C-alpha positions in Angstrom: 72.3 122.1 158.4 74.6 125.1 157.6 77.5 122.9 156.4 75.4 121.2 153.7 75.6 124.0 151.0 79.4 124.2 151.6 79.6 120.4 151.2 77.7 120.4 148.0 79.8 123.3 146.7 83.1 121.6 147.6 81.9 118.2 146.1 80.9 120.1 142.9 84.4 121.7 142.7 86.0 118.3 143.2 83.8 116.8 140.5 84.8 119.5 138.0 88.5 118.9 138.9 88.0 115.2 138.3 86.5 115.9 134.9 89.4 118.1 134.0 91.9 115.5 135.1 90.2 112.6 133.5 92.4 111.1 130.8 91.1 110.8 127.2 92.4 107.3 126.9 93.3 104.4 129.1 96.8 105.7 129.7 98.0 108.5 132.0 95.4 107.9 134.7 97.8 108.7 137.6 96.9 112.5 137.7 93.3 111.6 137.7 93.7 109.1 140.5 95.5 111.8 142.7 92.6 114.2 142.2 90.1 111.4 142.8 91.7 110.5 146.1 91.7 114.1 147.2 88.1 114.5 146.2 87.2 112.1 149.1 88.2 114.7 151.7 85.0 116.7 151.3 83.0 113.5 151.4 84.7 112.4 154.7 84.2 115.9 156.1 80.5 115.7 155.2 80.2 112.3 156.8 81.9 113.5 160.0 79.6 116.5 160.0 76.5 114.4 159.7 77.6 112.0 162.3 78.6 114.7 164.8 75.4 116.7 164.6 71.9 116.0 165.9 69.2 114.9 163.5 67.1 117.7 162.2 63.3 117.6 162.3 60.3 119.0 160.6 60.8 121.4 157.7 64.6 121.3 158.0 64.6 117.5 157.6 62.8 117.9 154.2 65.2 120.7 153.1 68.2 118.6 154.1 66.9 115.6 152.3 66.2 117.7 149.2 69.7 119.1 149.2 71.2 115.7 149.5 69.2 114.3 146.6 69.9 117.5 144.6 73.6 117.1 145.3 73.5 113.5 144.2 71.6 114.4 141.0 74.1 117.2 140.1 77.2 115.2 140.8 75.9 112.4 138.6 74.6 114.6 135.9 78.0 116.3 135.5 79.4 112.9 134.3 76.7 112.2 131.7 78.2 113.9 128.7 81.7 112.7 129.2 83.2 110.1 126.9 84.6 107.1 128.7 88.3 107.9 129.4 89.1 105.6 132.2 87.5 102.4 130.8 86.3 101.2 127.5 83.8 98.9 129.0 80.8 101.0 127.8 81.9 100.3 124.2 81.9 96.6 125.0 78.4 96.8 126.4 77.1 98.2 123.1 79.1 95.6 121.2 77.5 92.8 123.2 74.1 94.3 122.4 74.9 94.5 118.7 76.0 90.9 118.7 72.8 89.8 120.5 70.5 91.7 118.2 72.1 89.9 115.2 71.4 86.5 116.7 74.8 85.6 118.2 75.5 85.0 121.9 78.2 87.2 123.4 78.8 84.4 125.9 79.9 82.1 123.0 81.5 84.4 120.5 84.5 86.6 121.2 84.4 89.9 119.2 87.3 88.7 116.9 85.5 85.5 116.0 85.2 84.9 112.3 81.4 84.5 112.5 81.1 88.2 113.7 83.2 89.7 110.9 80.1 91.1 109.2 79.2 93.0 112.3 82.6 94.8 112.6 82.4 98.6 112.5 84.9 101.3 113.1 83.5 102.5 116.4 82.2 99.8 118.7 84.7 97.1 117.8 87.8 99.4 117.6 87.0 101.0 121.0 86.3 97.8 122.8 89.0 95.9 124.8 89.3 92.2 125.5 88.3 91.3 121.9 89.7 87.8 122.2 87.3 86.6 125.0 83.5 86.3 125.2 81.7 88.6 127.5 81.7 88.4 131.3 78.7 90.6 131.9 75.6 88.9 133.5 72.3 88.4 131.7 70.5 91.3 133.6 73.2 93.7 132.5 73.0 92.4 129.0 69.3 93.2 129.0 70.1 96.8 129.9 72.8 97.0 127.2 70.2 95.6 124.7 67.6 98.1 125.8 70.0 101.0 125.3 71.1 99.7 121.9 67.5 99.2 120.7 66.4 102.7 121.7 69.6 104.5 120.6 72.1 102.3 118.7 75.8 102.9 119.6 74.9 106.0 121.7 77.1 106.1 124.9 75.2 109.2 126.2 71.9 107.3 126.1 73.6 104.2 127.9 75.0 106.5 130.5 71.5 108.1 130.9 70.1 104.7 131.7 72.7 104.1 134.3 72.1 107.6 135.7 68.4 106.8 136.1 69.2 103.4 137.8 71.6 105.3 140.1 69.0 107.8 141.2 66.4 105.1 141.8 68.9 103.3 144.1 69.4 106.6 146.0 65.7 107.0 146.5 65.4 103.3 147.4 68.1 103.7 150.1 66.2 106.6 151.6 63.0 104.6 151.7 64.8 101.6 153.3 66.5 103.8 155.9 63.2 105.4 156.7 61.5 102.0 157.2 64.3 101.0 159.6 63.9 104.2 161.5 67.2 105.7 160.5 67.8 109.3 159.2 
């Protein structure tokens, strides 16, 4: 139990280093990748600590669980306001939603298709990659993109917020599933 606050602290420091090393564009990702690989050291240390110690019980179990979820929440929330620097996929997600809302299928029309010229804008189209091919994202993902675009058009922060909520739901679902299987 005593190693958890130190683990959360070291992971937070690594996350802040990752944010500072994140490139602003798709180029120059090598410094970020070095920091990203180093950031796994506290994670591996935390895994080793958890595996090497006995399971806590009672009140300490709830405290440990709360700290793990709080750490997951903090480490994900740090990334919410950041613009996409390593990938421009988020822009394509919003482009696909825009195309769908205007009655076109992103599975049929590539962004550069003549039929989509009236939809061109300076932000979504220009920031998207792979403009010469139709989308590869499955229908369920397209539904999430569409929901984001309907609620907050062309807003990457809102789209990241939806992914953040899904990520936290998955964390809680994993805890429930592990509990049902009798695992800590």
